[in-house]
C-alpha positions, 0 to 999 in steps of 0.5 A: 717421429716423436719419442712417445711414438718410438716408445710405442713402436718399440714396446710392441716390437719388444713384446713380439720379439720376446714371444718369438724368441721364447718359443724358439729358445724352448724348441732349441732347448728341447732338441735332441742334441741339447738333451743328449749333451753333458751337464756342463754343455747344457748349462752353457747352452741354457745360459746362452739361450737365456741371455740371447734375447738381450743382444737384439734389444740393445739397438732397439732400446737405444733407438727408442730413447733417442731425444726428439729433434 
């Protein structure tokens, strides 16, 4: 598979993952346990939800940037 094809597949996958993750993060952020948590816990939860999308992106981007054989 060429690098160009991997980038196209990766771009579509990133877009889909970000959309799905954003919807899940919004649902979690509006859940009762998060809303009833203290301010410090809310900050930690929102920070984790805000940065959580980057973890699955790292291997995907690494795969996209692999050089051609």
